[in-house]
N, C-alpha and C positions, 0 to 999 in steps of 0.2 A: 796133681797140679790144679785140678778143677777146684779143690777145696781152697787153695791159696787165692785163686781169683775171686772167689766169693767172699773171703775174709777181708780182702783189701778194698772191696767195693764198700762205699759208705752209703748207708741208707739215708735218703732225704726225707725230712719230716714233711708231713702234709701241710700245705698252706692254711688249711681250714683250722688245724690245731693251733698254729701260730696266731692266727687272727683271733681265735677264741681266747687264748691266753692273754693277749694284749687287751682285748675287750674287758676281761674280768679284772685285770690289774688296773685298767683305767677307771672302771666303776668303783673299785676299792679305794683308789687314790681320791677320786671325786667325793666319795662318801666321807672319808677321813678329813678332807679339806673342809667340807660343809660342817662337820661336827666341831672341828677346832674353830672355825669362823664363828659359829653360834656361841661358843663358849667365851671367846675373846672380845668380839665386837659388841658395842652397845646396841640396845634395841633401836629400831628406826624411830625417827622423830614423830611420826604419826601415832605410834603406839604410846609414846611418852605423853604426847598432847592429850590423848584420850584418857590416860591413866591419871593425870594430874587433877582434872575436875572431879573425877570419881573419888579420889583420895581426899580432896578438900571437902566434898559433900559428906564423906564418911566421917570426917573429923568434926563435922558440925559447921563447916565454913559455908560461905555463900556460893561456892562452886566456881570460882574464878573471878578475881578482882577486876580484870580488864575484859575487853570484848574479844571473843575468840573467832572461830571460823565463820560464825553466823553473822558477820558484819559488825561485830562488837569491837570496840577500841581496846588496844593493849596499853597498859599504863606506861608512862614515860619513866625513864631512869632519872630524869632531871626533876627533882622535887625540892621544895624549900627545906625539907628535913635533912637532905644530904648536901645541900649547899651548891648544887650544880644547876646552872641555867643553860639551856640549849637555845642558842641564837637562831633566828630565822636564816635560811640559806642566803648566801651572798652570791649574786651573779653580776659580773662586771666585765667591761672590756679592759684589756691590758693596755698599757701606754704604747708599747711597740711590740709587735705589729698590732695595729688597732683592730684588725679583723679577728683576732683571737680573743676568746672569752674565757673567763675563769669562773668556776662554781665552787664555793667553799662553804662547808658546814662546820661550825665551831661551837664548842661548849665551854663555858667558863666555870671554874671551881672557885667559889668564894670561901674566904677564911671563916666568916661568921654567917649570919643570915644573908641570903642573896638580895641584892638591890636591883629591882627590875629597871628602874630609870637609868642607873649606871650601866647596866647591861645593854640598854638601847643606845646609849652614847658610845659605848665601845663598839657596838655593831656598826654604827655610822662611821666611826673612825677607821675601822678595818676596811669598810667599803671604800672610803676615800683613799686609803693607803693602797689598796689593790689596783686602783686606777692609775697609780704612778709607777707601778712595777712593770718592767719589760720581761719578755719571754726569756731572754738570755739570763736574767737574774735568778730565775726559778728552775732552770734546767738542771736535771740530775739530782742525785741525793744531796750533794753539798749545797746546791741552790735552794732546795726545799728546807734544809736545816737552817740556812741563813734567813729564809722567810719566816720560819718558826721563831727564831731568835728575835727578829725584828718585831714581829707581832707581839711576842711576850713582853718585849721592852716597851712598846707603845701601850699595852694594856697595863703594865706596872705603873707607868707614868700617869695614865688616865685615872686609874683606880686608887692610886696612892697606897698600894700594898694590900688592898682589900681582896683582890683576885690573886689566888695563889698559882693557878695553872690554866693554860689555854690548851684545850684538847681538840685536835682535828678529827672530825668524823669523816669528811670526804674532801677531796681536793682534785678537781678535774679541770684540765685545760683543753679546749677544743678550738 
């Protein structure tokens, strides 16, 4: 009977062994996750930024057309070659409530060569229109869509079809 008592007793595993097994499995899982992450994820932006000027210099380029991290200016996307004119930021009060302000940055896409004088007229027209808009008119996604449609219509009338698209860069109400 003494043998039966010993056979029915279960041996408990040592907590040290359990902790060691969990630690090894955790390290293995972490290593596999790191490996898969490096294979799938793109390199950090800092490495890409460092690699681009070196590649341009290796190709005989000037090493970066715009100004980089050393206080140099990055070239704008809006150029006469692509027909896009970036308007100055528009900051204006809303009609109601008058203590709310709106900040709007808009770019215009011209059909042909951009006309800077026309772009300035459109800028002033958009600013005047934004002073007549109330907060209730632009609330929510539907209100923003109505605002986009209204501005596109005003730009179409002002430009007589020379501007094909009004692109919103920022739209902030405070």
